[in-house]
C-alpha positions in Angstrom: 4.8 -7.9 26.2 5.8 -9.4 22.9 4.3 -7.7 19.8 1.6 -9.4 17.9 3.2 -10.8 14.7 0.0 -10.1 12.8 0.6 -6.4 13.4 3.5 -6.6 11.0 1.7 -8.4 8.3 -0.6 -7.1 5.6 -4.0 -8.7 4.7 -3.9 -11.5 2.3 -6.9 -10.1 0.4 -4.9 -6.9 -0.3 -2.0 -8.9 -1.7 -4.3 -11.0 -3.9 -6.3 -8.1 -5.3 -3.1 -6.1 -6.0 -1.6 -9.2 -7.7 -4.7 -9.5 -9.9 -4.3 -5.8 -10.8 -0.7 -6.3 -11.9 -1.7 -9.4 -14.0 -4.3 -7.2 -15.8 -2.3 -4.0 -16.0 1.2 -5.0 -17.0 0.4 -6.9 -20.2 -2.0 -4.2 -21.2 0.7 -1.5 -20.9 3.0 -3.6 -23.2 0.3 -4.0 -25.8 -1.1 -0.5 -25.8 1.9 1.7 -24.9 5.0 -0.4 -25.2 7.6 -1.6 -22.7 9.3 1.8 -22.5 6.3 3.0 -20.5 7.5 0.9 -17.6 10.3 3.4 -17.1 7.8 5.9 -15.6 8.5 6.0 -11.8 4.9 5.6 -11.0 4.7 2.5 -13.3 7.7 0.9 -11.7 6.1 1.6 -8.3 3.4 -0.9 -9.1 6.0 -3.7 -9.2 7.8 -2.6 -6.1 4.6 -2.3 -4.2 3.6 -5.8 -5.3 6.9 -7.2 -4.0 6.6 -5.1 -0.8 3.1 -6.4 -0.1 4.0 -10.0 -0.4 7.2 -9.6 1.7 5.5 -7.3 4.3 8.6 -5.1 3.6 8.3 -1.9 5.5 11.4 -0.6 3.8 10.3 -1.3 0.2 6.8 0.0 0.8 8.1 3.1 2.4 10.2 3.9 -0.6 7.2 3.7 -2.8 5.1 5.7 -0.4 7.6 8.5 -0.9 7.4 8.1 -4.7 3.7 7.9 -5.3 1.9 9.9 -2.6 2.5 13.4 -4.0 2.7 12.2 -7.6 -0.8 10.7 -7.2 -2.1 13.9 -5.5 -0.7 16.2 -8.2 -2.0 13.9 -10.9 -5.4 13.9 -9.5 -5.5 17.7 -9.0 -4.3 18.3 -12.5 -6.9 16.0 -14.0 -9.8 17.3 -11.9 -8.9 20.9 -12.7 -8.6 20.2 -16.4 -11.9 18.3 -16.4 -13.7 21.1 -14.5 -12.3 24.3 -16.0 -10.2 23.1 -19.0 -6.8 24.1 -17.6 -3.9 21.8 -16.6 -2.3 23.7 -13.7 0.5 21.1 -13.3 0.6 19.2 -16.5 1.1 15.5 -17.3 -2.6 14.4 -17.7 -3.5 15.9 -21.1 -3.7 12.4 -22.5 -6.6 11.6 -20.2 -8.8 14.2 -22.1 -7.4 13.3 -25.5 -10.2 11.7 -27.6 -7.6 9.8 -29.6 -6.0 8.2 -26.6 -7.4 4.7 -26.0 -10.2 4.7 -23.4 -8.9 1.4 -21.9 -5.5 3.0 -21.3 -7.1 6.0 -19.6 -9.0 3.6 -17.2 -5.8 1.7 -16.4 -4.1 5.0 -15.7 -6.4 5.7 -12.8 -4.0 3.6 -10.7 -2.3 7.0 -10.0 -5.2 7.5 -7.5 -5.1 4.2 -5.6 -1.3 3.6 -5.4 -1.0 6.2 -2.6 -3.9 4.6 -0.8 -2.3 1.1 -1.0 1.2 2.2 -0.1 -0.1 4.6 2.6 -2.2 1.9 4.2 0.8 -0.5 4.2 3.0 2.2 5.8 0.3 2.9 8.4 0.1 -0.8 9.2 3.9 -1.6 9.2 5.4 1.7 10.0 7.7 4.1 8.1 11.3 3.2 7.4 13.4 6.3 7.4 16.1 4.7 5.2 13.6 5.1 2.4 14.6 8.7 1.6 18.3 8.2 0.7 17.6 4.9 -1.2 14.7 6.4 -3.2 16.7 9.5 -4.0 19.5 7.3 -5.3 17.0 5.3 -7.3 15.6 8.5 -8.9 19.2 9.6 -9.6 19.6 6.6 -11.8 16.1 6.4 -13.2 15.8 9.9 -14.6 19.1 9.9 -16.6 18.2 6.4 -17.8 14.9 7.8 -19.0 16.7 10.6 -20.9 19.1 8.1 -22.5 16.7 5.2 -23.3 13.5 6.9 -24.4 12.3 9.3 -27.1 12.1 13.0 -26.3 8.4 13.2 -27.3 7.5 10.7 -24.6 9.2 12.8 -21.9 9.3 10.0 -19.5 9.9 11.2 -15.9 10.2 14.7 -17.3 13.7 13.8 -18.4 13.4 15.9 -21.6 11.2 18.8 -20.4 9.7 19.9 -17.1 6.0 20.2 -17.6 5.4 22.8 -14.9 8.4 25.1 -15.2 9.4 24.6 -18.8 13.1 24.1 -18.6 13.3 21.9 -21.6 15.6 24.3 -23.5 18.2 24.2 -20.8 21.4 22.3 -21.6 21.0 18.7 -20.5 24.1 18.9 -18.2 22.3 21.6 -16.2 18.7 20.5 -16.6 19.0 16.9 -15.4 20.8 17.8 -12.1 18.2 20.6 -11.4 15.4 18.1 -12.2 16.9 15.6 -9.8 17.0 18.2 -7.0 13.4 19.0 -7.8 12.3 15.4 -7.5 14.0 15.3 -4.1 12.8 18.6 -2.7 9.3 18.7 -4.2 8.2 15.1 -4.1 10.3 13.0 -1.8 11.5 15.2 1.1 8.1 16.6 2.2 6.6 13.1 2.5 9.6 11.8 4.3 9.5 14.6 6.9 5.7 14.2 7.4 6.0 10.4 7.7 9.0 10.6 10.1 7.0 13.0 12.3 3.9 10.7 12.3 6.2 7.8 13.1 7.5 9.6 16.2 4.0 10.3 17.3 3.1 6.6 16.9 0.6 7.1 14.1 2.5 5.0 11.5 2.8 1.4 12.9 5.4 0.6 15.4 9.2 1.2 15.3 11.2 -2.0 15.1 
């Protein structure tokens, strides 16, 4: 029995809505925060997910599922905890409660919560591509040093200058950056890869092709 080709396609409505989001979000980021802000891994994920949706690319969407799922979860936990009890257990969302930070930028930043939903749905529909882990790890290995080289320390994009959670900012860069890259792999990418591969074997995430 031949597979239904629609099984390997994503709804047009999803593609159009996400495209509209990018049309609104991207120019707003440039105007309010500057183009450097696009170097954040989660910001870049918006563009990769957009391309992946239109191409129905299981590989590209799998790479971004690895990137945004735990990032979005940790971001949401940190913001919710700070809002409820005034403490940021993880760090990285202090700007959301800063009265001087533009409200419009705060609203746009809520994408951290829906990117995991969009990429997760896409992977559920198309299946998980296990090539995503080495490729995304290689991408992070380029992105994080580039963030250190191209951006100001006070912006701390991708934690390239200081780890929010474990405070290794005073370590020599030659030591800190490799440790940070290992942290990205072990803490953020690998757990999602292992879970997704297991769900793939059980037939939960799409169909193997």
